[in-house]
DRENPA-3360 file (N, C-alpha, C; in nm, 2 decimals, always signed):
BEGIN
1 = MKRLFLVG = +21.70/-4.16/+6.18/+21.57/-4.23/+6.19/+21.46/-4.12/+6.21 ~ +21.49/-4.02/+6.30/+21.40/-3.91/+6.33/+21.37/-3.83/+6.20 ~ +21.49/-3.80/+6.12/+21.47/-3.73/+6.00/+21.38/-3.80/+5.90 ~ +21.40/-3.93/+5.89/+21.31/-4.00/+5.80/+21.16/-4.00/+5.84 ~ +21.14/-4.00/+5.97/+21.01/-3.99/+6.02/+20.94/-3.86/+5.99 ~ +21.02/-3.75/+6.01/+20.97/-3.61/+5.98/+20.94/-3.60/+5.83 ~ +21.03/-3.65/+5.74/+21.01/-3.64/+5.60/+20.89/-3.71/+5.56 ~ +20.87/-3.83/+5.61/+20.75/-3.91/+5.58/+20.62/-3.84/+5.63;
9 = LILFCGAG = +20.63/-3.78/+5.75/+20.51/-3.71/+5.80/+20.48/-3.59/+5.71 ~ +20.58/-3.51/+5.66/+20.55/-3.40/+5.57/+20.49/-3.45/+5.44 ~ +20.54/-3.56/+5.39/+20.49/-3.61/+5.26/+20.34/-3.66/+5.28 ~ +20.32/-3.72/+5.40/+20.18/-3.77/+5.42/+20.08/-3.65/+5.44 ~ +20.12/-3.55/+5.51/+20.04/-3.43/+5.52/+20.01/-3.36/+5.39 ~ +20.12/-3.35/+5.31/+20.10/-3.29/+5.18/+20.01/-3.37/+5.09 ~ +20.02/-3.50/+5.10/+19.92/-3.58/+5.02/+19.78/-3.56/+5.06 ~ +19.76/-3.54/+5.20/+19.63/-3.52/+5.25/+19.57/-3.39/+5.20;
17 = VLWGAGTK = +19.65/-3.29/+5.18/+19.60/-3.16/+5.13/+19.56/-3.18/+4.98 ~ +19.63/-3.25/+4.91/+19.60/-3.27/+4.76/+19.50/-3.38/+4.74 ~ +19.46/-3.46/+4.84/+19.37/-3.57/+4.82/+19.23/-3.51/+4.77 ~ +19.19/-3.56/+4.66/+19.06/-3.52/+4.61/+19.07/-3.41/+4.51 ~ +19.19/-3.34/+4.50/+19.20/-3.24/+4.40/+19.21/-3.30/+4.26 ~ +19.14/-3.24/+4.17/+19.14/-3.28/+4.03/+19.06/-3.41/+4.01 ~ +18.97/-3.45/+4.10/+18.89/-3.57/+4.09/+18.74/-3.53/+4.08 ~ +18.66/-3.62/+4.04/+18.52/-3.61/+4.03/+18.45/-3.64/+4.16;
25 = KKKPLPQD = +18.38/-3.55/+4.22/+18.32/-3.57/+4.35/+18.19/-3.66/+4.33 ~ +18.16/-3.74/+4.43/+18.04/-3.82/+4.43/+17.92/-3.73/+4.44 ~ +17.83/-3.76/+4.35/+17.70/-3.69/+4.35/+17.61/-3.74/+4.46 ~ +17.56/-3.66/+4.55/+17.47/-3.71/+4.66/+17.34/-3.76/+4.60 ~ +17.27/-3.85/+4.67/+17.14/-3.89/+4.63/+17.04/-3.77/+4.65 ~ +16.94/-3.76/+4.57/+16.85/-3.64/+4.58/+16.80/-3.61/+4.73 ~ +16.76/-3.71/+4.80/+16.72/-3.68/+4.94/+16.83/-3.64/+5.03 ~ +16.95/-3.66/+4.99/+17.07/-3.62/+5.08/+17.12/-3.49/+5.04;
33 = FGSVTISN = +17.09/-3.44/+4.93/+17.14/-3.31/+4.89/+17.09/-3.20/+4.98 ~ +17.19/-3.12/+5.04/+17.15/-3.02/+5.14/+17.15/-3.07/+5.28 ~ +17.18/-3.20/+5.30/+17.18/-3.25/+5.44/+17.31/-3.20/+5.51 ~ +17.29/-3.16/+5.64/+17.41/-3.11/+5.72/+17.42/-3.19/+5.84 ~ +17.54/-3.24/+5.88/+17.56/-3.31/+6.00/+17.61/-3.22/+6.11 ~ +17.54/-3.21/+6.22/+17.58/-3.12/+6.33/+17.63/-3.21/+6.44 ~ +17.75/-3.19/+6.48/+17.82/-3.28/+6.58/+17.90/-3.21/+6.68 ~ +17.87/-3.09/+6.72/+17.95/-3.02/+6.81/+17.96/-3.08/+6.95;
41 = FSQQAGMA = +17.84/-3.12/+7.00/+17.84/-3.17/+7.14/+17.77/-3.31/+7.15 ~ +17.73/-3.37/+7.04/+17.66/-3.49/+7.05/+17.74/-3.61/+7.11 ~ +17.87/-3.62/+7.07/+17.95/-3.73/+7.12/+17.97/-3.72/+7.27 ~ +18.00/-3.60/+7.32/+18.02/-3.59/+7.46/+17.89/-3.63/+7.54 ~ +17.77/-3.61/+7.48/+17.65/-3.64/+7.54/+17.61/-3.79/+7.52 ~ +17.69/-3.86/+7.44/+17.66/-4.00/+7.42/+17.55/-4.02/+7.31 ~ +17.53/-3.92/+7.23/+17.43/-3.92/+7.13/+17.49/-3.92/+6.99 ~ +17.41/-3.98/+6.89/+17.46/-3.97/+6.75/+17.45/-3.82/+6.70;
49 = PVVFDHWV = +17.52/-3.78/+6.60/+17.51/-3.65/+6.55/+17.37/-3.62/+6.50 ~ +17.34/-3.49/+6.49/+17.21/-3.45/+6.43/+17.23/-3.44/+6.28 ~ +17.13/-3.50/+6.20/+17.13/-3.49/+6.06/+17.02/-3.39/+6.02 ~ +17.05/-3.28/+5.98/+16.96/-3.17/+5.94/+16.93/-3.17/+5.79 ~ +16.81/-3.20/+5.76/+16.77/-3.20/+5.61/+16.70/-3.07/+5.58 ~ +16.77/-2.99/+5.49/+16.72/-2.86/+5.45/+16.58/-2.87/+5.38 ~ +16.56/-2.98/+5.30/+16.44/-2.99/+5.23/+16.31/-2.99/+5.32 ~ +16.33/-3.05/+5.43/+16.21/-3.06/+5.53/+16.17/-2.93/+5.57;
57 = HRKNYTCR = +16.26/-2.84/+5.59/+16.23/-2.70/+5.64/+16.21/-2.60/+5.53 ~ +16.28/-2.63/+5.41/+16.27/-2.53/+5.30/+16.13/-2.53/+5.24 ~ +16.06/-2.64/+5.25/+15.93/-2.64/+5.19/+15.83/-2.55/+5.26 ~ +15.86/-2.50/+5.38/+15.77/-2.42/+5.46/+15.83/-2.28/+5.50 ~ +15.96/-2.27/+5.51/+16.02/-2.15/+5.56/+16.12/-2.09/+5.46 ~ +16.14/-1.96/+5.47/+16.25/-1.89/+5.39/+16.38/-1.92/+5.46 ~ +16.48/-1.90/+5.38/+16.62/-1.92/+5.43/+16.65/-1.80/+5.53 ~ +16.60/-1.68/+5.50/+16.62/-1.56/+5.58/+16.57/-1.58/+5.72;
65 = LCHVDIGF = +16.45/-1.64/+5.73/+16.39/-1.66/+5.87/+16.49/-1.73/+5.96 ~ +16.55/-1.84/+5.91/+16.63/-1.92/+6.00/+16.77/-1.86/+6.01 ~ +16.83/-1.81/+5.90/+16.97/-1.76/+5.91/+16.98/-1.62/+5.95 ~ +16.87/-1.54/+5.96/+16.88/-1.40/+6.01/+16.80/-1.39/+6.14 ~ +16.67/-1.41/+6.13/+16.59/-1.39/+6.25/+16.63/-1.48/+6.37 ~ +16.64/-1.61/+6.33/+16.67/-1.71/+6.44/+16.82/-1.72/+6.47 ~ +16.90/-1.70/+6.37/+17.05/-1.68/+6.39/+17.13/-1.80/+6.36 ~ +17.09/-1.89/+6.28/+17.18/-2.01/+6.24/+17.29/-1.96/+6.15;
73 = GMTANSTQ = +17.41/-2.01/+6.17/+17.52/-1.98/+6.08/+17.50/-2.05/+5.95 ~ +17.59/-2.01/+5.85/+17.57/-2.06/+5.72/+17.66/-2.18/+5.68 ~ +17.74/-2.22/+5.78/+17.82/-2.34/+5.76/+17.80/-2.44/+5.87 ~ +17.81/-2.57/+5.84/+17.78/-2.67/+5.94/+17.87/-2.65/+6.07 ~ +17.80/-2.67/+6.18/+17.87/-2.66/+6.31/+17.92/-2.53/+6.35 ~ +17.88/-2.42/+6.28/+17.93/-2.29/+6.31/+17.84/-2.22/+6.42 ~ +17.72/-2.28/+6.44/+17.63/-2.21/+6.54/+17.65/-2.26/+6.68 ~ +17.72/-2.38/+6.70/+17.75/-2.43/+6.83/+17.62/-2.45/+6.91;
81 = IRAVDNSK = +17.52/-2.52/+6.86/+17.39/-2.54/+6.92/+17.41/-2.64/+7.04 ~ +17.36/-2.61/+7.15/+17.35/-2.70/+7.27/+17.21/-2.73/+7.30 ~ +17.19/-2.85/+7.37/+17.06/-2.89/+7.41/+16.99/-2.78/+7.50 ~ +17.07/-2.72/+7.59/+17.02/-2.62/+7.68/+16.97/-2.50/+7.60 ~ +17.03/-2.47/+7.49/+16.99/-2.35/+7.41/+16.85/-2.38/+7.35 ~ +16.83/-2.50/+7.30/+16.70/-2.54/+7.24/+16.60/-2.54/+7.35 ~ +16.63/-2.59/+7.47/+16.54/-2.59/+7.58/+16.49/-2.45/+7.62 ~ +16.58/-2.35/+7.60/+16.55/-2.21/+7.63/+16.48/-2.14/+7.52;
89 = RFFCGVCH = +16.45/-2.22/+7.41/+16.38/-2.17/+7.29/+16.46/-2.08/+7.21 ~ +16.59/-2.11/+7.20/+16.67/-2.06/+7.09/+16.69/-2.16/+6.98 ~ +16.74/-2.11/+6.87/+16.78/-2.20/+6.75/+16.66/-2.30/+6.72 ~ +16.69/-2.43/+6.72/+16.58/-2.52/+6.69/+16.46/-2.51/+6.78 ~ +16.48/-2.47/+6.91/+16.38/-2.46/+7.00/+16.28/-2.35/+6.98 ~ +16.31/-2.26/+6.88/+16.22/-2.15/+6.85/+16.09/-2.21/+6.79 ~ +16.10/-2.31/+6.71/+15.98/-2.38/+6.65/+15.95/-2.51/+6.72 ~ +16.06/-2.59/+6.75/+16.04/-2.72/+6.82/+16.03/-2.69/+6.97;
97 = NGSSTINK = +15.91/-2.64/+7.01/+15.88/-2.61/+7.15/+15.76/-2.68/+7.20 ~ +15.71/-2.78/+7.13/+15.60/-2.85/+7.18/+15.46/-2.79/+7.16 ~ +15.46/-2.66/+7.12/+15.33/-2.60/+7.10/+15.31/-2.53/+6.97 ~ +15.42/-2.50/+6.90/+15.40/-2.44/+6.76/+15.35/-2.55/+6.66 ~ +15.28/-2.49/+6.56/+15.23/-2.58/+6.46/+15.27/-2.54/+6.32 ~ +15.26/-2.63/+6.22/+15.28/-2.59/+6.08/+15.17/-2.67/+6.00 ~ +15.10/-2.60/+5.93/+14.99/-2.66/+5.85/+14.89/-2.74/+5.94 ~ +14.87/-2.68/+6.06/+14.78/-2.74/+6.16/+14.83/-2.87/+6.23;
105 = VKIFDSCA = +14.96/-2.89/+6.21/+15.02/-3.01/+6.27/+15.12/-2.96/+6.38 ~ +15.11/-3.02/+6.50/+15.20/-2.97/+6.61/+15.35/-3.02/+6.58 ~ +15.44/-2.93/+6.59/+15.58/-2.95/+6.57/+15.64/-3.02/+6.70 ~ +15.71/-3.13/+6.69/+15.76/-3.20/+6.80/+15.86/-3.11/+6.88 ~ +15.86/-3.13/+7.01/+15.95/-3.06/+7.10/+16.09/-3.10/+7.08 ~ +16.18/-3.01/+7.11/+16.33/-3.04/+7.09/+16.38/-3.11/+7.21 ~ +16.50/-3.09/+7.24/+16.58/-3.18/+7.34/+16.51/-3.21/+7.47 ~ +16.51/-3.34/+7.50/+16.44/-3.39/+7.62/+16.52/-3.36/+7.75;
113 = TSYTREEY = +16.45/-3.34/+7.86/+16.51/-3.32/+7.99/+16.54/-3.44/+8.07 ~ +16.47/-3.55/+8.02/+16.49/-3.68/+8.09/+16.51/-3.79/+7.98 ~ +16.57/-3.90/+8.02/+16.61/-4.00/+7.92/+16.53/-4.13/+7.95 ~ +16.42/-4.13/+7.89/+16.33/-4.25/+7.90/+16.31/-4.31/+7.76 ~ +16.24/-4.43/+7.76/+16.22/-4.49/+7.63/+16.14/-4.40/+7.54 ~ +16.03/-4.33/+7.59/+15.95/-4.24/+7.51/+16.03/-4.12/+7.47 ~ +16.11/-4.07/+7.55/+16.19/-3.95/+7.52/+16.29/-3.99/+7.41 ~ +16.34/-4.11/+7.42/+16.44/-4.15/+7.32/+16.39/-4.15/+7.18;
121 = KRCVKCHA = +16.26/-4.19/+7.17/+16.19/-4.19/+7.04/+16.20/-4.05/+6.98 ~ +16.19/-3.95/+7.06/+16.19/-3.81/+7.02/+16.33/-3.77/+6.98 ~ +16.43/-3.82/+7.06/+16.57/-3.79/+7.03/+16.62/-3.83/+6.89 ~ +16.58/-3.95/+6.85/+16.63/-4.01/+6.73/+16.56/-3.95/+6.61 ~ +16.46/-3.86/+6.62/+16.41/-3.79/+6.51/+16.52/-3.70/+6.45 ~ +16.61/-3.65/+6.54/+16.72/-3.56/+6.49/+16.85/-3.63/+6.50 ~ +16.88/-3.69/+6.61/+17.00/-3.76/+6.64/+17.00/-3.90/+6.57 ~ +17.03/-3.91/+6.44/+17.01/-4.03/+6.36/+17.13/-4.11/+6.35;
129 = LEKDPAKE = +17.12/-4.24/+6.39/+17.23/-4.33/+6.37/+17.23/-4.39/+6.23 ~ +17.12/-4.39/+6.16/+17.11/-4.45/+6.03/+17.00/-4.38/+5.95 ~ +16.99/-4.40/+5.83/+16.89/-4.33/+5.74/+16.75/-4.38/+5.78 ~ +16.65/-4.29/+5.77/+16.52/-4.32/+5.80/+16.44/-4.34/+5.67 ~ +16.40/-4.47/+5.65/+16.32/-4.49/+5.52/+16.19/-4.41/+5.51 ~ +16.13/-4.38/+5.62/+16.00/-4.31/+5.62/+16.03/-4.16/+5.57 ~ +16.14/-4.11/+5.62/+16.18/-3.97/+5.57/+16.21/-3.97/+5.42 ~ +16.28/-4.07/+5.38/+16.32/-4.08/+5.24/+16.19/-4.09/+5.15;
137 = EAFYRLQE = +16.09/-4.17/+5.20/+15.97/-4.18/+5.13/+15.89/-4.05/+5.12 ~ +15.90/-3.98/+5.24/+15.83/-3.85/+5.24/+15.89/-3.75/+5.14 ~ +16.03/-3.76/+5.13/+16.09/-3.67/+5.03/+16.05/-3.70/+4.89 ~ +16.04/-3.83/+4.85/+16.00/-3.86/+4.71/+15.85/-3.83/+4.69 ~ +15.77/-3.84/+4.79/+15.63/-3.80/+4.77/+15.62/-3.65/+4.75 ~ +15.71/-3.57/+4.81/+15.71/-3.42/+4.79/+15.77/-3.40/+4.65 ~ +15.88/-3.47/+4.61/+15.94/-3.44/+4.48/+15.84/-3.47/+4.37 ~ +15.76/-3.57/+4.38/+15.66/-3.60/+4.28/+15.56/-3.49/+4.25;
145 = KMPRETFG = +15.54/-3.40/+4.35/+15.44/-3.29/+4.33/+15.51/-3.17/+4.28 ~ +15.64/-3.16/+4.29/+15.71/-3.03/+4.27/+15.76/-3.02/+4.12 ~ +15.78/-2.90/+4.07/+15.85/-2.89/+3.94/+15.99/-2.95/+3.95 ~ +16.03/-3.02/+3.84/+16.15/-3.10/+3.85/+16.27/-3.02/+3.78 ~ +16.39/-3.06/+3.82/+16.51/-3.02/+3.76/+16.61/-3.13/+3.76 ~ +16.72/-3.11/+3.69/+16.82/-3.22/+3.67/+16.91/-3.24/+3.79 ~ +16.96/-3.13/+3.85/+17.06/-3.13/+3.95/+17.01/-3.11/+4.09 ~ +17.10/-3.11/+4.19/+17.06/-3.10/+4.33/+16.97/-3.21/+4.37;
153 = NGINWEKA = +16.86/-3.17/+4.44/+16.77/-3.28/+4.48/+16.65/-3.30/+4.38 ~ +16.67/-3.24/+4.26/+16.57/-3.27/+4.16/+16.45/-3.19/+4.17 ~ +16.44/-3.09/+4.26/+16.32/-3.00/+4.28/+16.36/-2.86/+4.23 ~ +16.28/-2.80/+4.15/+16.30/-2.66/+4.11/+16.23/-2.58/+4.21 ~ +16.30/-2.54/+4.32/+16.23/-2.47/+4.43/+16.19/-2.33/+4.39 ~ +16.27/-2.27/+4.30/+16.23/-2.13/+4.25/+16.10/-2.14/+4.18 ~ +16.08/-2.23/+4.09/+15.95/-2.24/+4.02/+15.84/-2.28/+4.11 ~ +15.86/-2.37/+4.21/+15.76/-2.41/+4.30/+15.71/-2.29/+4.38;
161 = EETGQLKL = +15.79/-2.20/+4.42/+15.75/-2.08/+4.49/+15.67/-1.98/+4.39 ~ +15.73/-1.97/+4.27/+15.66/-1.88/+4.17/+15.52/-1.92/+4.14 ~ +15.50/-2.05/+4.13/+15.37/-2.10/+4.09/+15.27/-2.12/+4.21 ~ +15.32/-2.09/+4.33/+15.23/-2.09/+4.44/+15.22/-2.23/+4.51 ~ +15.31/-2.33/+4.46/+15.30/-2.46/+4.52/+15.37/-2.46/+4.66 ~ +15.45/-2.36/+4.68/+15.51/-2.34/+4.82/+15.46/-2.21/+4.87 ~ +15.41/-2.21/+4.99/+15.37/-2.08/+5.06/+15.47/-2.06/+5.18 ~ +15.57/-1.98/+5.15/+15.68/-1.97/+5.25/+15.65/-1.87/+5.37;
169 = IDSLEGVS = +15.69/-1.92/+5.48/+15.67/-1.84/+5.60/+15.80/-1.76/+5.62 ~ +15.79/-1.63/+5.64/+15.91/-1.54/+5.65/+15.92/-1.47/+5.78 ~ +15.83/-1.49/+5.87/+15.84/-1.43/+6.00/+15.77/-1.51/+6.11 ~ +15.81/-1.50/+6.23/+15.76/-1.57/+6.35/+15.73/-1.47/+6.46 ~ +15.61/-1.48/+6.52/+15.58/-1.39/+6.62/+15.67/-1.40/+6.74 ~ +15.72/-1.29/+6.79/+15.82/-1.29/+6.90/+15.96/-1.31/+6.87 ~ +15.99/-1.34/+6.74/+16.12/-1.36/+6.69/+16.16/-1.26/+6.58 ~ +16.07/-1.24/+6.49/+16.09/-1.15/+6.37/+16.03/-1.01/+6.41;
177 = FKKSSMKV = +16.09/-0.91/+6.35/+16.05/-0.77/+6.36/+16.00/-0.72/+6.23 ~ +15.90/-0.64/+6.23/+15.84/-0.58/+6.11/+15.94/-0.50/+6.04 ~ +15.96/-0.52/+5.91/+16.06/-0.44/+5.84/+15.99/-0.35/+5.73 ~ +16.05/-0.24/+5.71/+16.00/-0.15/+5.60/+16.04/-0.21/+5.47 ~ +15.95/-0.21/+5.37/+15.98/-0.27/+5.24/+16.08/-0.19/+5.17 ~ +16.16/-0.26/+5.09/+16.27/-0.19/+5.01/+16.24/-0.22/+4.86 ~ +16.28/-0.13/+4.78/+16.26/-0.15/+4.63/+16.36/-0.26/+4.59 ~ +16.31/-0.35/+4.52/+16.40/-0.46/+4.47/+16.46/-0.42/+4.33;
185 = QKDFALKG = +16.60/-0.43/+4.32/+16.67/-0.39/+4.20/+16.62/-0.48/+4.08 ~ +16.63/-0.42/+3.96/+16.60/-0.49/+3.84/+16.71/-0.59/+3.81 ~ +16.67/-0.69/+3.73/+16.77/-0.79/+3.69/+16.88/-0.72/+3.61 ~ +17.00/-0.78/+3.62/+17.11/-0.72/+3.54/+17.20/-0.83/+3.49 ~ +17.28/-0.80/+3.39/+17.37/-0.90/+3.33/+17.51/-0.89/+3.39 ~ +17.58/-1.00/+3.41/+17.72/-1.01/+3.44/+17.80/-1.07/+3.33 ~ +17.90/-1.01/+3.28/+17.97/-1.06/+3.16/+18.04/-1.19/+3.19 ~ +18.01/-1.29/+3.10/+18.08/-1.41/+3.10/+18.23/-1.39/+3.06;
193 = KVDGMPDI = +18.32/-1.46/+3.13/+18.46/-1.44/+3.11/+18.52/-1.54/+3.01 ~ +18.44/-1.63/+2.96/+18.49/-1.73/+2.86/+18.42/-1.71/+2.73 ~ +18.49/-1.72/+2.62/+18.43/-1.70/+2.49/+18.32/-1.80/+2.47 ~ +18.21/-1.76/+2.42/+18.10/-1.85/+2.39/+18.01/-1.88/+2.51 ~ +18.05/-1.84/+2.63/+17.97/-1.87/+2.75/+17.87/-1.75/+2.76 ~ +17.74/-1.78/+2.77/+17.64/-1.67/+2.78/+17.66/-1.59/+2.91 ~ +17.62/-1.46/+2.91/+17.63/-1.38/+3.02/+17.54/-1.43/+3.13 ~ +17.57/-1.39/+3.26/+17.48/-1.43/+3.37/+17.37/-1.33/+3.38;
201 = IFSHQKHT = +17.25/-1.37/+3.40/+17.14/-1.28/+3.44/+17.11/-1.30/+3.59 ~ +17.15/-1.20/+3.66/+17.13/-1.21/+3.81/+17.00/-1.14/+3.85 ~ +16.92/-1.21/+3.92/+16.79/-1.16/+3.96/+16.78/-1.14/+4.11 ~ +16.78/-1.01/+4.16/+16.76/-0.98/+4.30/+16.62/-1.03/+4.34 ~ +16.52/-1.02/+4.25/+16.38/-1.06/+4.29/+16.38/-1.21/+4.33 ~ +16.44/-1.29/+4.26/+16.44/-1.44/+4.28/+16.51/-1.47/+4.42 ~ +16.62/-1.39/+4.44/+16.70/-1.42/+4.56/+16.63/-1.36/+4.69 ~ +16.57/-1.24/+4.68/+16.51/-1.18/+4.80/+16.39/-1.25/+4.85;
209 = VWNGCEVC = +16.32/-1.33/+4.76/+16.20/-1.41/+4.81/+16.25/-1.50/+4.92 ~ +16.36/-1.56/+4.90/+16.41/-1.66/+4.99/+16.50/-1.60/+5.10 ~ +16.58/-1.50/+5.06/+16.69/-1.46/+5.15/+16.68/-1.32/+5.20 ~ +16.58/-1.24/+5.15/+16.58/-1.10/+5.18/+16.71/-1.03/+5.13 ~ +16.75/-0.92/+5.19/+16.88/-0.87/+5.16/+16.98/-0.91/+5.26 ~ +16.94/-0.95/+5.38/+17.03/-0.97/+5.49/+17.12/-1.09/+5.48 ~ +17.07/-1.20/+5.42/+17.15/-1.32/+5.41/+17.28/-1.29/+5.33 ~ +17.27/-1.21/+5.22/+17.39/-1.19/+5.13/+17.47/-1.07/+5.17;
217 = HPDIFVGI = +17.40/-0.96/+5.21/+17.47/-0.83/+5.24/+17.46/-0.80/+5.39 ~ +17.57/-0.77/+5.46/+17.71/-0.74/+5.40/+17.80/-0.86/+5.42 ~ +17.76/-0.97/+5.48/+17.85/-1.07/+5.52/+17.91/-1.14/+5.40 ~ +17.83/-1.18/+5.30/+17.88/-1.25/+5.19/+17.93/-1.16/+5.08 ~ +17.85/-1.06/+5.04/+17.88/-0.96/+4.95/+17.89/-0.83/+5.02 ~ +18.01/-0.77/+5.04/+18.02/-0.65/+5.11/+17.96/-0.53/+5.03 ~ +18.00/-0.53/+4.90/+17.95/-0.42/+4.81/+17.81/-0.45/+4.77 ~ +17.74/-0.34/+4.75/+17.60/-0.35/+4.71/+17.58/-0.30/+4.56;
225 = KKGATKYS = +17.68/-0.25/+4.50/+17.68/-0.20/+4.37/+17.73/-0.31/+4.27 ~ +17.68/-0.32/+4.15/+17.72/-0.41/+4.05/+17.87/-0.39/+4.03 ~ +17.95/-0.50/+4.04/+18.09/-0.49/+4.01/+18.18/-0.45/+4.13 ~ +18.11/-0.42/+4.25/+18.19/-0.38/+4.36/+18.27/-0.49/+4.43 ~ +18.21/-0.61/+4.42/+18.28/-0.73/+4.48/+18.34/-0.81/+4.36 ~ +18.47/-0.83/+4.37/+18.54/-0.91/+4.27/+18.56/-1.05/+4.31 ~ +18.53/-1.14/+4.22/+18.54/-1.28/+4.25/+18.56/-1.36/+4.12 ~ +18.60/-1.48/+4.13/+18.62/-1.57/+4.02/+18.54/-1.70/+4.04;
233 = MIDLFDGR = +18.53/-1.78/+3.93/+18.47/-1.91/+3.95/+18.54/-2.00/+4.05 ~ +18.67/-1.98/+4.06/+18.75/-2.06/+4.16/+18.70/-2.03/+4.30 ~ +18.68/-1.90/+4.32/+18.62/-1.85/+4.45/+18.49/-1.92/+4.48 ~ +18.40/-1.92/+4.38/+18.27/-1.98/+4.39/+18.27/-2.13/+4.42 ~ +18.36/-2.20/+4.35/+18.37/-2.34/+4.37/+18.44/-2.37/+4.50 ~ +18.51/-2.27/+4.56/+18.57/-2.29/+4.69/+18.48/-2.26/+4.80 ~ +18.35/-2.23/+4.77/+18.25/-2.21/+4.87/+18.24/-2.07/+4.92 ~ +18.28/-1.98/+4.84/+18.27/-1.83/+4.88/+18.17/-1.77/+4.78;
241 = YCGVCHDK = +18.12/-1.65/+4.83/+18.02/-1.57/+4.75/+17.90/-1.66/+4.71 ~ +17.87/-1.68/+4.58/+17.76/-1.76/+4.54/+17.77/-1.90/+4.60 ~ +17.89/-1.95/+4.61/+17.92/-2.08/+4.66/+17.89/-2.11/+4.80 ~ +17.85/-2.00/+4.88/+17.81/-2.02/+5.02/+17.68/-2.11/+5.02 ~ +17.59/-2.08/+4.92/+17.47/-2.16/+4.92/+17.46/-2.26/+4.80 ~ +17.51/-2.22/+4.69/+17.50/-2.31/+4.57/+17.61/-2.42/+4.58 ~ +17.57/-2.54/+4.55/+17.64/-2.66/+4.57/+17.61/-2.73/+4.71 ~ +17.56/-2.65/+4.80/+17.54/-2.70/+4.93/+17.39/-2.72/+4.95;
249 = VAFPQSDC = +17.31/-2.62/+4.93/+17.16/-2.63/+4.94/+17.09/-2.58/+4.82 ~ +17.13/-2.46/+4.77/+17.07/-2.42/+4.64/+17.13/-2.50/+4.53 ~ +17.07/-2.49/+4.41/+17.11/-2.58/+4.30/+17.26/-2.57/+4.27 ~ +17.32/-2.68/+4.23/+17.47/-2.68/+4.21/+17.52/-2.59/+4.10 ~ +17.64/-2.54/+4.11/+17.70/-2.45/+4.01/+17.73/-2.53/+3.88 ~ +17.73/-2.66/+3.89/+17.75/-2.74/+3.76/+17.63/-2.72/+3.67 ~ +17.52/-2.67/+3.72/+17.40/-2.64/+3.64/+17.42/-2.50/+3.57 ~ +17.52/-2.50/+3.48/+17.57/-2.37/+3.42/+17.46/-2.28/+3.37;
257 = KRCHSKPV = +17.36/-2.34/+3.30/+17.26/-2.26/+3.23/+17.16/-2.19/+3.32 ~ +17.15/-2.23/+3.44/+17.06/-2.17/+3.54/+17.11/-2.02/+3.56 ~ +17.24/-2.00/+3.56/+17.29/-1.86/+3.58/+17.33/-1.80/+3.44 ~ +17.41/-1.88/+3.36/+17.45/-1.82/+3.23/+17.34/-1.84/+3.13 ~ +17.24/-1.75/+3.14/+17.11/-1.77/+3.07/+17.08/-1.67/+2.96 ~ +17.17/-1.57/+2.95/+17.14/-1.46/+2.85/+17.17/-1.52/+2.71 ~ +17.08/-1.51/+2.62/+17.11/-1.56/+2.48/+17.24/-1.50/+2.42 ~ +17.32/-1.58/+2.36/+17.45/-1.53/+2.30/+17.41/-1.45/+2.17;
% end
């Protein structure tokens, strides 16, 4: 009987590993693309998890500011954010401090120190039990004004920045340090590995606007010379290298022509 139980347990675990392999993943709704659920300590505190919407912050700030200067990890729940950290003005509390502003509007304070009806209204701005229709409406109002694209959340963020529709903040007083400027490398081609697939045109210029150099090097790409880091599309779809951002927040890798853009 014990042997049968062990065999059944092994088969069940094996099926769990394979579950989802070779299937079509559900496409998230535009307003949900890039959303991250943060749930390290919420349950212990009797709170719902935090739902972080990248689009809300991405329309104002660079990725580099949050993931380098402020110090957020690149994967969900890797930063281990606690309410006390925010109260001490780390992580979310850097901006959500009750006095900072964006576009002349005060940014609401982060984690409350007391639990009252009024404080609860502030808590549920981040600790969301259900979707907020007002936030969804705000997303679609933003989307209407922005250059469109087919995949992801339907906004071409790259073009919106290029045309000046987005004015990105890349530093914060007391958090960021003045950096000496570096020469941005010219665009270069990466050879497509499938016959008929156009080569990739990689632009450092387009990436450094949002990421600087520090988001990608050296944590994601150790090598800084073309061809120094070896990877395959399988690695990318597995969430490594380009896949650290693309499919999660940046446009999905299923949008082949955004990268494979060199004329054949």
